[in-house]
C-alpha positions in Angstrom: -26.1 -7.5 -17.3 -23.1 -5.2 -16.4 -20.9 -5.8 -13.4 -22.2 -2.5 -11.9 -25.8 -3.7 -12.1 -24.9 -7.2 -10.7 -23.3 -5.5 -7.6 -26.4 -3.3 -7.3 -28.5 -6.4 -7.2 -26.2 -8.1 -4.7 -26.3 -5.0 -2.5 -30.0 -4.8 -2.8 -30.5 -8.4 -1.5 -27.9 -7.9 1.2 -29.7 -4.8 2.4 -33.1 -6.5 2.1 -31.8 -9.4 4.2 -30.1 -7.5 7.1 -33.4 -7.4 9.1 -33.1 -11.1 9.7 -30.5 -11.0 12.6 -32.7 -8.4 14.4 -35.8 -10.5 14.1 -33.8 -13.6 15.4 -32.7 -11.5 18.4 -36.3 -10.5 19.0 -37.7 -14.0 18.8 -35.0 -15.7 20.7 -35.2 -13.1 23.5 -39.0 -12.4 23.7 -40.7 -15.1 21.7 -43.0 -14.7 18.7 -45.0 -11.5 18.4 -48.4 -11.5 20.1 -51.5 -9.5 19.1 -50.6 -6.8 21.7 -47.2 -6.2 20.0 -49.1 -5.1 16.9 -51.0 -2.5 18.9 -48.2 -1.2 21.0 -45.0 -0.6 18.9 -42.8 -0.1 22.0 -39.6 -2.0 21.4 -39.1 -5.0 23.6 -35.8 -5.5 25.3 -33.2 -7.3 23.3 -29.5 -8.0 23.7 -26.9 -5.5 22.5 -26.0 -7.6 19.4 -29.7 -7.4 18.4 -29.7 -3.6 18.7 -26.5 -3.5 16.7 -28.2 -5.7 14.1 -31.1 -3.3 13.9 -28.7 -0.3 13.5 -26.7 -2.2 10.8 -29.9 -2.8 8.9 -31.0 0.9 9.1 -27.5 2.1 8.2 -27.6 -0.2 5.1 -31.0 1.2 4.1 -29.9 4.8 4.6 -26.8 4.4 2.4 -28.4 2.3 -0.3 -30.2 5.0 -2.2 -27.2 7.1 -3.2 -25.3 4.0 -4.3 -28.3 2.7 -6.3 -29.0 6.1 -7.9 -25.4 6.5 -9.1 -25.1 3.0 -10.5 -28.4 3.5 -12.4 -27.3 7.0 -13.6 -24.0 5.6 -14.8 -25.8 2.8 -16.6 -28.4 5.0 -18.3 -25.9 7.7 -19.2 -23.6 5.2 -20.8 -20.9 6.0 -18.3 -20.6 2.6 -16.8 -17.0 1.3 -17.2 -14.3 -0.7 -15.5 -14.0 1.9 -12.8 -17.7 2.1 -12.0 -17.7 -1.7 -11.8 -14.7 -1.6 -9.5 -16.3 0.9 -7.2 -19.6 -1.0 -7.2 -17.8 -4.2 -6.3 -15.9 -2.4 -3.5 -19.1 -0.9 -2.2 -20.8 -4.3 -2.0 -17.9 -6.0 -0.2 -17.4 -3.0 2.1 -21.1 -3.0 3.1 -21.0 -6.8 3.7 -17.9 -6.3 5.9 -19.6 -3.3 7.6 -22.6 -5.3 8.5 -20.5 -8.2 10.0 -18.3 -5.8 12.0 -21.3 -3.8 13.2 -22.9 -7.0 14.5 -19.7 -8.0 16.2 -19.4 -4.5 17.8 -16.0 -3.6 16.5 -16.1 0.2 16.6 -13.1 1.7 14.8 -13.2 -0.9 11.9 -16.9 -0.2 11.5 -16.2 3.5 11.0 -13.4 2.9 8.5 -15.5 0.5 6.5 -18.4 3.0 6.4 -16.0 5.8 5.3 -14.6 3.6 2.6 -18.1 2.8 1.4 -18.6 6.5 0.9 -15.3 6.7 -1.1 -16.7 4.0 -3.4 -19.9 6.0 -3.9 -17.9 9.1 -4.6 -15.8 7.1 -7.1 -18.9 6.2 -9.0 -20.0 9.8 -8.9 -16.7 11.0 -10.3 -17.0 8.6 -13.2 -20.5 9.8 -13.9 -19.6 13.5 -14.0 -16.3 13.5 -15.7 
């Protein structure tokens, strides 16, 4: 398996796991779900870090598709190379750092990490189209 695809797999499991802190916040604050919670989807109150965990998860889901698509296009088109591997690795580590910083509520660093993640996606795009 290429480095690009490995980082795609790592990013997929990271993204798939980011719901866990939100659920921990829900359960520790409000207890386990009750049958009524399934009927009424109104969000229950949770601490700020729990809301940030939810947003970090949603942000990861929203940004995963372009990254995944470009890594797969690079692989299928035979354009995967050392640079796409570099950008895919950067993207994974930036997304991991972004999630941690989001949970901790560090505003400016979060924005910088998000922007750098976009640069990594753009780097893979550039390798695909050149």
